[in-house]
RODO-2510 file (C-alpha; in nm, 4 decimals, decimal comma):
residues 109
     n   res          X          Y          Z
     1     m     2,5684    -0,7604     2,0645
     2     s     2,6956    -0,9014     1,7386
     3     v     2,5571    -1,1112     1,5106
     4     k     2,7757    -1,3620     1,5956
     5     e     2,7306    -1,3951     1,9538
     6     i     2,3699    -1,3589     1,8627
     7     s     2,3738    -1,6781     1,6407
     8     v     2,5930    -1,8685     1,9283
     9     s     2,3987    -1,7562     2,2240
    10     k     2,0927    -2,0554     2,1283
    11     p     2,1271    -2,3784     1,9782
    12     e     1,7912    -2,3162     1,8088
    13     y     1,9772    -2,0598     1,5526
    14     d     2,2000    -2,3160     1,3930
    15     q     1,8834    -2,4651     1,2034
    16     y     1,9001    -2,1204     0,9907
    17     p     2,2165    -2,1126     0,7690
    18     l     2,1172    -1,7654     0,6458
    19     f     2,0741    -1,6248     0,9860
    20     k     2,3015    -1,3470     0,9478
    21     k     2,1070    -1,2248     0,6515
    22     y     1,8169    -1,2603     0,8091
    23     f     1,9309    -1,0506     1,0509
    24     k     2,0577    -0,8132     0,8570
    25     d     1,7729    -0,7778     0,6713
    26     l     1,5448    -0,7559     0,9848
    27     k     1,7357    -0,4956     1,1068
    28     e     1,7160    -0,2984     0,7791
    29     r     1,3462    -0,3331     0,7794
    30     v     1,3033    -0,2426     1,1856
    31     e     1,5178     0,1174     1,0848
    32     v     1,2778     0,1558     0,7558
    33     e     0,9530     0,1331     1,0125
    34     k     1,1396     0,3059     1,2591
    35     k     1,1258     0,6195     1,0274
    36     c     0,8128     0,5688     0,9387
    37     v     0,6890     0,6242     1,2867
    38     n     0,8985     0,9086     1,3733
    39     k     0,7322     1,0441     1,0167
    40     d     0,4160     0,9782     1,1710
    41     d     0,4623     1,1023     1,4938
    42     k     0,5929     1,4758     1,3727
    43     n     0,2508     1,4824     1,1530
    44     a     0,0212     1,3533     1,4264
    45     k     0,1928     1,6711     1,6298
    46     m     0,1608     1,8490     1,3510
    47     f    -0,2385     1,7848     1,2934
    48     y    -0,2851     1,8681     1,6626
    49     v    -0,1181     2,1796     1,6731
    50     l    -0,3307     2,2938     1,3033
    51     n    -0,6535     2,1290     1,4634
    52     p    -0,7146     2,2194     1,8251
    53     r    -0,9558     2,0528     1,9809
    54     s    -1,2565     2,2810     2,0915
    55     e    -1,3152     2,3460     2,4660
    56     l    -1,6940     2,1278     2,4037
    57     n    -1,7735     1,8272     2,2808
    58     k    -2,0051     1,7156     2,0039
    59     r    -2,2795     1,7227     2,2485
    60     g    -2,2143     2,0706     2,4148
    61     y    -2,0283     1,9147     2,7007
    62     p    -1,6829     1,9689     2,8199
    63     h    -1,4452     1,6830     2,7234
    64     w    -1,3950     1,4491     3,0191
    65     d    -1,0209     1,3961     3,0379
    66     t    -0,9825     1,7979     3,1022
    67     s    -1,2895     1,8776     3,2773
    68     k    -1,3242     1,9928     3,6739
    69     a    -1,6150     1,7152     3,7349
    70     r    -1,3155     1,4531     3,6232
    71     e    -1,0827     1,5463     3,9415
    72     l    -1,3686     1,5773     4,1536
    73     l    -1,4952     1,2653     4,0420
    74     k    -1,1024     1,0827     4,1005
    75     k    -1,1149     1,3152     4,5213
    76     d    -1,4675     1,1536     4,6061
    77     v    -1,3368     0,8055     4,4617
    78     e    -0,9999     0,8234     4,6672
    79     n    -1,2007     0,9426     4,9650
    80     k    -1,4803     0,5863     4,9430
    81     l    -1,7702     0,8489     4,9333
    82     h    -1,9019     0,6204     4,6960
    83     k    -1,9193     0,3408     4,9575
    84     k    -2,0459     0,5769     5,2028
    85     m    -2,3080     0,7998     5,0897
    86     t    -2,6070     0,7329     4,7994
    87     m    -2,5931     0,9479     4,4825
    88     k    -2,8911     1,1413     4,6360
    89     e    -2,6577     1,2189     4,9872
    90     m    -2,3620     1,3228     4,7570
    91     q    -2,6026     1,5655     4,5176
    92     q    -2,7208     1,7102     4,8640
    93     k    -2,3782     1,7991     4,9983
    94     i    -2,2410     1,9158     4,6965
    95     g    -2,1545     2,2875     4,8346
    96     s    -2,0622     2,5861     4,5697
    97     s    -1,7209     2,5101     4,4985
    98     g    -1,9003     2,1820     4,3442
    99     v    -1,7092     1,9659     4,5919
   100     v    -1,8990     1,7445     4,8384
   101     e    -1,8615     1,9008     5,1513
   102     i    -1,8679     1,6314     5,4316
   103     q    -1,8043     1,7328     5,7777
   104     t    -1,5174     1,4917     5,8743
   105     s    -1,4574     1,5662     6,2414
   106     y    -1,6864     1,6209     6,5231
   107     h    -1,6718     1,8448     6,8078
   108     g    -1,8841     1,8406     7,0835
   109     s    -1,9446     1,5068     7,3680
***
């Protein structure tokens, strides 16, 4: 949209006799801000390349967002195991793979 189209699009804009100037100034500020944001993004990416995250956090544990435990917990929540079993029952059913092993189908009588 052009400045003229914008200025006539709402009657409220009529109260600003310098609308065109304000709009031009705003566009210039937005362009400057975009350049700053792009520079910050580039610097942040470079920082992470030069300073990779360690495998363990400060307490010696794997980072949660990349851990296998996070994915396993998501599966348990999707299967609503937290509503079906107590914590102790879940801990007792953890198999060698680290997954709660539950028999889902029953054969027999």
